[in-house]
C-alpha positions as CSV (number, residue, x, y, z in Angstrom):
1,M,-34.1,63.4,-5.3
2,K,-35.5,62.7,-2.2
3,N,-34.6,65.0,0.9
4,L,-35.2,64.0,4.5
5,L,-35.3,67.0,6.8
6,I,-35.3,66.1,10.7
7,P,-34.8,69.2,13.4
8,L,-31.4,69.7,13.7
9,L,-30.6,67.2,11.3
10,V,-30.2,66.6,7.4
11,V,-30.0,63.1,5.9
12,F,-28.6,62.7,2.5
13,T,-27.3,59.7,1.1
14,L,-25.0,57.9,-1.5
15,I,-26.1,56.0,-4.3
16,S,-25.5,53.0,-6.8
17,C,-23.5,50.1,-6.4
18,N,-21.8,48.0,-9.2
19,Q,-19.7,45.2,-8.2
20,N,-18.1,44.6,-11.6
21,L,-16.1,47.4,-12.2
22,K,-12.5,47.2,-11.6
23,L,-11.4,50.2,-9.8
24,E,-8.6,52.3,-10.4
25,N,-5.8,52.8,-7.6
26,N,-3.6,54.9,-9.8
27,N,-5.9,57.3,-11.8
28,P,-4.4,60.7,-12.6
29,L,-7.3,62.7,-11.1
30,N,-6.0,61.3,-7.5
31,D,-3.5,63.6,-7.5
32,S,-5.7,66.6,-8.5
33,L,-8.3,65.8,-5.9
34,I,-5.8,65.7,-3.1
35,G,-6.9,68.6,-0.7
36,D,-9.5,70.0,1.2
37,W,-12.9,71.1,-1.2
38,E,-16.3,73.0,-0.2
39,P,-19.3,72.9,-2.5
40,L,-20.6,75.9,-4.2
41,P,-23.6,75.0,-3.7
42,F,-24.2,71.3,-2.7
43,T,-27.2,69.6,-3.3
44,P,-27.0,66.1,-1.4
45,N,-27.8,62.8,-3.3
46,D,-30.0,59.7,-2.4
47,S,-28.5,56.2,-1.3
48,S,-29.3,52.9,1.1
49,E,-26.6,54.4,3.7
50,F,-27.0,57.4,5.5
51,I,-24.7,60.1,6.3
52,I,-26.0,62.5,8.7
53,V,-24.9,66.5,9.1
54,P,-25.8,66.9,12.7
55,P,-27.3,70.7,12.7
56,V,-28.9,72.5,10.0
57,G,-26.9,75.3,8.5
58,I,-23.4,73.9,8.6
59,S,-21.2,73.8,5.5
60,Y,-20.5,70.8,3.8
61,G,-16.8,70.0,3.3
62,Y,-14.4,67.1,2.3
63,S,-10.7,66.7,2.3
64,F,-9.2,63.9,-0.2
65,S,-6.5,62.0,0.4
66,K,-5.2,59.3,-1.8
67,D,-7.5,56.6,-0.9
68,S,-10.1,58.1,1.6
69,I,-12.4,61.4,2.0
70,D,-12.8,63.2,5.2
71,F,-16.3,64.2,5.3
72,F,-15.9,67.3,7.3
73,T,-19.5,67.1,9.0
74,G,-19.0,63.1,10.0
75,L,-20.9,60.5,9.2
76,F,-23.7,58.9,11.3
77,D,-26.1,56.3,11.4
78,F,-29.7,57.4,12.5
79,K,-32.7,55.6,14.0
80,R,-35.8,56.5,15.7
81,D,-36.2,54.5,19.3
82,T,-38.0,55.0,22.4
83,S,-34.7,56.4,24.2
84,P,-34.9,59.8,25.8
85,R,-33.8,61.7,22.9
86,G,-36.4,59.3,20.9
87,K,-33.4,58.3,18.5
88,T,-30.1,56.9,18.5
89,V,-27.3,58.7,16.6
90,K,-24.2,56.5,16.1
91,Y,-21.1,58.0,15.0
92,L,-19.4,56.3,12.3
93,G,-16.4,58.6,12.0
94,N,-15.5,60.9,9.6
95,F,-13.7,58.8,6.8
96,K,-15.0,57.0,4.1
97,H,-12.6,54.9,1.0
98,Y,-12.9,55.7,-2.2
99,K,-11.6,54.6,-5.8
100,L,-11.9,56.2,-9.1
101,D,-13.3,54.2,-12.8
102,K,-12.2,56.8,-15.2
103,N,-13.8,60.0,-14.4
104,K,-16.4,58.1,-11.9
105,L,-15.9,58.1,-8.3
106,F,-17.0,55.3,-6.0
107,I,-17.3,55.3,-2.0
108,K,-17.1,52.1,0.0
109,N,-20.5,51.4,2.0
110,S,-19.1,50.2,5.4
111,E,-22.0,48.2,6.3
112,N,-22.2,45.6,3.3
113,G,-18.6,46.5,1.7
114,K,-19.8,47.2,-2.0
115,W,-18.8,50.1,-3.8
116,Q,-21.3,52.8,-4.4
117,E,-21.2,55.6,-7.0
118,F,-20.8,58.9,-5.6
119,W,-19.9,61.5,-8.2
120,T,-18.9,61.7,-12.1
121,I,-16.0,64.4,-12.2
122,K,-16.4,66.7,-15.2
123,E,-13.3,68.4,-14.9
124,I,-10.9,70.4,-12.4
125,K,-10.1,73.7,-13.4
126,N,-8.6,76.8,-11.6
127,D,-9.0,75.3,-8.2
128,T,-12.7,74.4,-8.9
129,L,-14.0,70.6,-9.3
130,F,-17.1,70.2,-11.4
131,I,-19.1,67.1,-10.4
132,V,-22.5,65.6,-11.6
133,E,-24.4,63.4,-9.4
134,E,-26.1,60.3,-9.8
135,D,-29.8,62.2,-10.2
136,G,-28.0,64.3,-12.9
137,N,-27.6,67.6,-10.6
138,S,-24.5,69.6,-11.5
139,N,-22.4,70.9,-8.5
140,K,-19.0,72.4,-8.3
141,L,-16.6,72.6,-5.6
142,K,-14.1,75.0,-4.7
143,R,-10.6,74.1,-3.3
144,I,-9.9,75.5,0.6
145,K,-6.6,77.1,0.7
146,H,-5.8,77.3,4.5
147,K,-3.6,79.8,6.0
148,D,-0.7,78.3,7.5
149,S,-1.5,77.9,11.2
150,F,0.3,75.9,14.1
151,G,-1.9,75.4,17.0
152,D,0.3,76.5,19.9
153,F,-1.6,74.7,22.3
154,D,-1.2,71.1,23.7
155,K,-4.9,70.6,25.2
156,I,-8.5,71.3,24.1
157,I,-11.6,71.8,26.1
158,Y,-14.7,71.3,24.8
159,S,-18.3,71.6,26.3
160,S,-21.5,71.7,24.7
161,T,-24.9,72.7,26.8
162,G,-28.5,71.5,26.1
163,C,-31.0,73.3,23.7
164,Y,-34.8,73.5,23.6
165,G,-34.7,69.8,22.5
166,T,-31.9,66.9,22.8
167,C,-28.6,68.3,22.2
168,P,-26.0,65.8,24.0
169,I,-24.7,67.9,27.0
170,L,-20.9,66.5,27.5
171,N,-17.5,68.0,28.4
172,V,-14.4,66.4,26.7
173,S,-10.6,67.2,27.9
174,L,-8.0,65.9,25.5
175,D,-3.9,66.5,25.4
176,R,-1.5,66.2,22.6
177,D,-0.7,62.7,24.0
178,G,-3.9,61.4,23.7
179,N,-5.3,61.3,27.2
180,V,-9.1,62.2,27.4
181,L,-11.6,62.9,30.4
182,F,-15.2,63.1,29.6
183,Y,-18.1,63.7,31.3
184,G,-21.7,63.1,29.9
185,E,-24.4,64.5,31.4
186,A,-27.6,64.2,29.4
187,Y,-28.8,62.8,25.9
188,V,-25.8,61.0,25.3
189,K,-25.1,57.4,25.6
190,S,-23.3,56.8,28.9
191,I,-23.9,59.5,31.6
192,G,-20.9,60.2,34.3
193,F,-17.2,60.5,34.4
194,Y,-14.8,58.5,32.2
195,K,-11.2,58.5,31.3
196,G,-8.9,56.7,28.8
197,K,-6.3,57.0,25.8
198,V,-6.7,57.7,22.3
199,E,-4.3,56.6,19.6
200,Q,-1.9,59.2,18.5
201,K,-3.6,59.2,14.7
202,Y,-6.6,60.1,16.2
203,T,-5.5,62.7,18.6
204,A,-3.2,64.4,15.6
205,F,-6.5,64.5,13.4
206,I,-8.5,66.3,16.2
207,F,-5.5,68.8,16.7
208,K,-5.2,69.3,13.0
209,K,-8.9,70.3,12.6
210,F,-8.7,73.1,15.3
211,E,-5.3,74.4,13.7
212,K,-6.8,74.3,10.3
213,A,-9.6,76.9,12.1
214,N,-6.8,79.2,13.0
215,V,-7.8,79.3,16.4
216,K,-5.6,82.9,17.4
217,S,-7.5,84.5,14.4
218,L,-11.1,83.7,15.8
219,K,-12.8,86.0,17.9
220,S,-14.1,84.9,21.6
221,H,-17.7,85.4,21.2
222,Y,-20.0,84.4,18.4
223,S,-23.6,84.1,18.9
224,E,-27.0,84.8,17.5
225,A,-30.5,85.9,19.2
226,I,-31.7,82.3,19.2
227,T,-32.6,81.7,22.7
228,D,-33.4,77.5,22.3
229,S,-30.2,76.9,20.9
230,Q,-26.9,75.2,22.2
231,T,-23.8,76.8,23.1
232,I,-20.2,75.1,22.5
233,T,-17.5,76.5,24.5
234,T,-13.7,75.6,23.8
235,T,-10.8,76.4,25.8
236,F,-7.1,76.1,24.5
237,L,-4.2,75.5,26.7
238,K,-0.4,75.5,26.5
239,E,1.6,74.1,29.5
240,G,-1.5,74.4,31.9
241,K,-2.4,77.7,31.1
242,I,-5.5,78.8,29.4
243,I,-4.6,80.9,26.4
244,E,-7.7,81.2,24.3
245,S,-11.6,80.5,25.1
246,I,-14.1,80.6,22.4
247,F,-17.8,81.2,23.2
248,D,-20.5,79.9,20.4
249,H,-24.1,80.2,20.7
250,A,-26.3,78.6,18.1
251,R,-23.4,77.8,15.7
252,Q,-22.1,81.1,14.7
253,A,-18.4,80.5,14.3
254,P,-16.5,80.1,11.4
255,K,-17.5,76.7,9.3
256,E,-13.5,75.1,10.2
257,L,-14.3,75.9,13.7
258,L,-18.0,73.9,13.4
259,W,-16.1,70.9,11.3
260,A,-13.4,70.6,13.9
261,Y,-16.5,70.4,16.8
262,V,-17.4,66.8,15.2
263,P,-14.4,64.5,16.1
264,I,-13.9,65.7,19.6
265,A,-17.7,65.8,20.3
266,N,-18.1,62.1,19.2
267,I,-14.9,61.0,20.9
268,F,-17.0,58.9,23.7
269,D,-18.8,56.8,20.6
270,S,-15.1,56.2,18.5
271,H,-13.3,55.0,21.2
272,K,-13.5,53.0,24.7
273,L,-13.3,54.8,27.7
274,L,-13.3,53.1,31.2
275,K,-15.9,54.6,34.1
276,V,-14.2,56.4,36.8
277,T,-15.3,54.7,40.2
278,E,-17.0,56.6,43.1
279,K,-14.0,56.5,45.1
280,E,-11.8,58.1,42.8
281,E,-14.1,61.5,42.3
282,L,-14.5,64.5,43.8
283,P,-18.1,65.9,44.1
284,K,-20.0,66.6,41.2
285,V,-20.5,69.9,40.3
286,K,-20.5,72.3,37.5
287,L,-18.1,75.2,38.3
288,L,-19.7,78.6,37.3
289,D,-17.9,81.7,38.6
290,F,-15.8,83.1,41.5
291,S,-17.7,85.9,43.2
292,L,-16.2,88.7,45.1
293,G,-18.3,91.1,46.7
294,E,-20.2,92.6,43.7
295,K,-17.8,91.5,41.3
296,K,-17.1,88.0,39.7
297,L,-14.8,86.2,37.6
298,Q,-17.7,84.2,35.0
299,L,-16.2,80.8,33.9
300,L,-17.5,79.8,30.5
301,E,-18.7,76.0,30.5
302,S,-15.4,74.8,29.0
303,E,-13.1,76.7,31.4
304,G,-15.2,75.2,34.5
305,F,-14.7,72.0,33.2
306,Y,-11.0,72.6,32.9
307,L,-11.0,73.5,36.6
308,W,-12.9,70.6,38.2
309,T,-10.5,68.0,35.8
310,E,-7.4,70.0,37.8
311,L,-9.4,69.6,41.0
312,W,-9.7,66.0,40.5
313,K,-6.0,65.4,40.2
314,S,-5.4,67.3,43.4
315,A,-4.6,66.1,46.5
316,K,-6.8,66.7,49.7
317,T,-5.4,68.9,52.8
318,E,-6.0,70.4,56.1
319,T,-4.5,73.6,55.2
320,K,-6.5,76.7,56.5
321,F,-6.5,79.8,53.9
322,K,-8.4,82.9,53.6
323,E,-11.7,82.3,51.9
324,T,-11.5,84.9,49.5
325,Y,-14.1,83.7,46.8
326,N,-17.6,82.0,46.8
327,L,-17.9,80.0,43.9
328,S,-21.2,79.6,42.1
329,F,-21.9,75.9,41.1
330,E,-24.9,73.5,40.0
331,N,-24.7,69.7,41.3
332,Y,-24.8,67.1,38.7
333,R,-27.1,64.2,40.0
334,Q,-25.7,62.0,43.0
335,K,-27.1,58.9,44.3
336,N,-26.8,60.1,47.9
337,E,-28.0,63.6,48.2
338,A,-26.0,64.0,51.5
339,N,-23.0,64.2,49.3
340,Q,-24.4,67.0,47.2
341,T,-22.1,70.3,47.8
342,I,-24.0,72.9,49.4
343,K,-21.2,75.5,49.3
344,I,-17.7,76.2,47.9
345,T,-14.6,78.7,48.6
346,S,-11.4,79.2,47.6
347,D,-8.7,81.4,47.4
348,G,-7.6,80.5,44.1
349,R,-5.3,77.5,45.0
350,Y,-7.3,75.9,47.9
351,F,-10.8,74.9,47.4
352,K,-13.0,74.0,50.3
353,F,-16.3,71.6,49.4
354,K,-18.6,71.5,51.9
355,S,-21.9,69.2,51.9
356,I,-24.3,68.0,54.4
357,E,-22.2,65.3,55.7
358,K,-18.8,66.5,55.7
359,T,-15.8,69.2,54.1
360,T,-12.8,68.6,52.3
361,T,-10.2,71.0,50.8
362,Y,-8.2,70.4,47.8
363,D,-4.6,71.9,47.0
364,L,-4.6,72.8,43.5
365,G,-1.0,73.6,43.9
366,Y,-1.0,76.7,42.0
367,N,-3.3,79.7,41.9
368,F,-6.1,79.2,39.3
369,I,-7.3,82.7,38.9
370,E,-4.0,84.5,38.7
371,K,-2.5,81.7,36.3
372,N,-5.5,82.2,33.6
373,F,-6.9,85.6,34.2
374,K,-6.3,89.1,34.4
375,K,-7.3,91.4,37.0
376,S,-9.6,93.3,34.8
377,D,-11.5,90.1,33.9
378,I,-13.0,90.4,37.5
379,K,-15.9,92.8,36.8
380,K,-19.2,93.7,38.0
381,V,-22.2,91.5,36.7
382,E,-23.6,93.9,34.6
383,E,-20.1,94.1,32.5
384,Y,-20.5,90.6,31.3
385,K,-21.6,90.3,28.0
386,L,-25.2,88.3,27.6
387,P,-24.8,84.9,25.6
388,N,-27.0,86.2,22.7
389,S,-25.9,89.8,22.6
């Protein structure tokens, strides 16, 4: 068996084509397979089609329906090239069709339409699936029993930062109606601000992933003392109010949350989104925190992106207000340096953006701080937990 290890990527593949087999649609094993499984442990196979697991260290997992398998870590095509990342990684989705011939399980190669042998199933006993792979290695998987958890949230904000390498830097907002806002900052196929609509089936699939992670049972902070790793922040909202935010440095969160990241992080590759024109945009900034004297309200990346999307929908106003807070921010790349923001002030509802050429005030329509945070969240800088503490 050949294993190809690449920084932040583990490549494994599936083998064996046989076009003459009569594959069964009504094999009794189908009913026993249905559900979610994770290996104990799992050793990958070789084949002609790549399946790439994005970062090293994420557990594999599968969900079987009647005719398809959901690969929790996603399916990707990987090619080296001369792009800024040095490679092209194409997201192929999470699903593969499968069929059974007696106790042999075959999956369909999406490129050539051929059926490839994946596993030989020895038995399913006491919620344990015993398999033999094509190279003769035996493995076993245990059935995952999720706690019943209804996601009491109607919007998800996902943000990923850079790392010492080429980790994608992006932000995604998705609500239960399928409305998407996407900002690609670096190491993604398209840079800039995009919007679109995702079909209900895919939207429900993403929300179900986060529901299986049982968001309310998770901690707000996961980290490891690895300074060059990516940080992912996820914010959950209900009726426009932040109800949970999770900070995850170096992918230390539970595996169910890591699995939930995959489809939302790759939503730009799986759906056609429309680029927002300059005339529709407010200044491109990453909002970091509100400062009030010696104290501040620190925003996670996902919270800052949510505030930015709310301001994007807001109306301009000439209203005068008490400029209680100074906002810390970073300018995204802009063609005209004169348009770059040099100062932002706010009282929580009104936000004044000052550039070299002009000053513009936006009315959020409500007080962002009072709606989403407690007074105790505004504290001295030294009281904030460090990213890898």
